[in-house]
C-alpha positions in Angstrom: -52.2 23.2 12.2 -51.1 19.7 11.1 -48.0 21.3 9.5 -47.0 22.7 13.0 -47.4 19.2 14.7 -45.2 17.7 12.0 -42.6 20.3 12.8 -42.7 19.6 16.5 -42.6 15.8 15.9 -39.5 16.2 13.6 -37.8 18.4 16.2 -38.6 15.9 19.0 -37.2 13.0 16.9 -34.1 14.9 16.0 -33.6 15.8 19.7 -34.0 12.1 20.7 -31.5 11.1 18.0 -29.0 13.7 19.2 -29.3 12.4 22.8 -28.8 8.8 21.6 -25.8 9.8 19.5 -24.2 11.7 22.4 -24.8 8.9 24.8 -23.2 6.3 22.4 -20.1 8.5 22.0 -20.7 9.1 18.3 -20.3 12.7 17.2 -21.2 12.2 13.5 -23.2 9.7 11.7 -21.2 6.5 10.9 -20.3 6.2 7.3 -18.4 3.6 5.3 -15.2 5.1 4.1 -13.7 3.5 1.0 -10.0 2.9 0.9 -8.5 4.9 -2.0 -6.2 3.1 -4.5 -2.5 3.8 -4.5 -1.3 6.0 -7.4 2.0 5.3 -9.1 5.0 7.3 -8.0 7.1 9.4 -10.4 10.2 7.4 -11.2 8.8 4.2 -9.8 9.0 2.4 -13.2 12.7 3.3 -13.8 14.7 0.2 -14.8 11.6 -2.0 -14.5 12.0 -5.6 -15.9 8.7 -7.3 -16.8 8.5 -10.9 -15.5 11.2 -10.8 -12.9 11.3 -14.3 -11.2 9.8 -15.1 -7.8 12.8 -15.6 -5.5 13.5 -16.5 -1.9 15.8 -13.5 -1.6 17.8 -11.2 -3.9 21.6 -11.6 -3.6 23.1 -12.1 -0.2 20.4 -10.4 1.7 20.8 -8.3 4.9 18.1 -5.7 4.1 14.4 -6.2 4.3 11.8 -4.8 1.9 8.3 -5.4 3.2 4.7 -4.1 3.1 1.1 -4.9 2.6 -1.3 -5.2 -0.3 -5.0 -4.4 0.1 -8.0 -4.1 -2.2 -9.3 -0.6 -2.8 -12.7 0.1 -1.3 -13.1 -2.4 1.5 -9.4 -2.7 2.4 -9.4 -6.5 2.3 -5.9 -8.1 2.3 -5.0 -9.7 -1.0 -3.3 -13.1 -0.8 -1.0 -14.5 -3.6 -0.3 -11.1 -5.2 3.0 -10.9 -7.0 5.1 -7.8 -6.0 8.3 -7.1 -8.0 11.2 -5.4 -6.1 14.5 -3.9 -7.3 17.0 -1.3 -6.1 20.5 0.0 -6.4 22.3 -2.2 -3.7 25.8 -3.1 -2.5 25.7 -6.0 -5.0 24.3 -4.4 -8.1 22.6 -1.5 -9.9 18.9 -1.0 -10.5 19.2 -2.0 -14.1 21.0 -5.3 -13.4 18.9 -8.4 -13.6 20.5 -9.7 -10.4 19.0 -6.7 -8.5 15.4 -7.7 -9.4 13.1 -10.3 -7.9 9.5 -10.9 -7.0 7.6 -12.3 -4.0 4.0 -13.2 -3.2 1.8 -11.9 -0.4 0.5 -14.2 2.4 -3.1 -14.6 3.6 -2.8 -11.3 5.5 -1.7 -9.4 2.4 1.8 -9.1 3.8 5.0 -9.4 1.7 8.7 -9.4 2.5 11.8 -10.0 0.6 15.4 -9.9 1.8 17.9 -8.2 -0.4 21.4 -6.6 -0.2 21.6 -3.2 1.5 20.1 -0.4 -0.6 22.6 2.4 -1.3 22.0 5.9 -2.6 21.5 6.3 -6.3 20.9 9.8 -7.7 21.5 11.2 -4.1 18.7 9.2 -2.4 18.6 5.6 -1.0 15.4 4.2 -2.4 13.7 1.1 -3.6 11.4 0.2 -6.5 8.3 -2.0 -6.2 5.6 -2.9 -8.8 2.3 -4.7 -9.0 1.8 -5.6 -12.6 0.0 -8.9 -12.8 -3.2 -7.8 -14.6 -6.1 -8.5 -12.2 -5.6 -4.9 -10.7 -4.3 -1.7 -12.2 -0.5 -1.5 -12.4 1.2 0.5 -9.7 4.9 1.5 -9.4 6.3 2.7 -6.1 9.6 4.4 -5.3 9.8 4.9 -1.5 12.8 6.8 -0.3 14.7 5.8 2.9 15.2 8.2 5.8 18.9 7.1 6.0 21.3 4.9 3.9 21.9 3.1 7.2 18.2 1.9 7.5 18.0 -1.9 7.5 14.4 -2.1 6.1 12.0 -0.2 3.9 8.2 -0.5 3.9 5.8 0.1 1.0 2.0 -0.4 1.0 -0.3 -1.0 -2.0 -4.0 -0.4 -2.3 -5.0 -2.0 -5.6 -7.9 -1.0 -7.8 -9.5 -3.9 -9.9 -8.6 -3.5 -13.6 
C-alpha cells in the first residue's frame, strides 16, 4: 500500500513541476551548454610564419579582417590574445613577410586588423588566421570570402586551454 502512495505522490509532484514549467515558458529543463572549441581548418597553416610582429595594419590597408576570441566551455571573451593574420592581397602574396601581421584582442575578445584588399589565390579569395601563443591549443583558420569585392572578413575563435 505504501508503494502505491509513493507512486501517486511522485505523479502529483511531476504534474506540479510540469505546470510550473509550462507557466514559466520553459519547455525543457535548463542545462548549461558548453561552447565547443574551434577546430583548425584544412589549409589554414599554409604559408604560416611563426612570430609575425604585432602591427597597427598590414600594408596600405583598405580591407578589414575582424572577429572574436572566446574560451571554450563558458564562452568568456579573452583579452590580450595574439591573432596572426595573412593573405594574398593586392600588395603581396601569402608567403611574403609583408603580407603577415598580428594583433591583440580587446577586453571584449574582439580583434581587427586593416590590411590590403584580399584577392583570389587558388580560385578563392580567403584569409588565414592563427592563434599560436601557447596558453591555448593552436588553431589555424582559412575563411573564404563570398566575393572578391567584399571589404571585410570575419573569423571567430573558441580556444581550448592547452
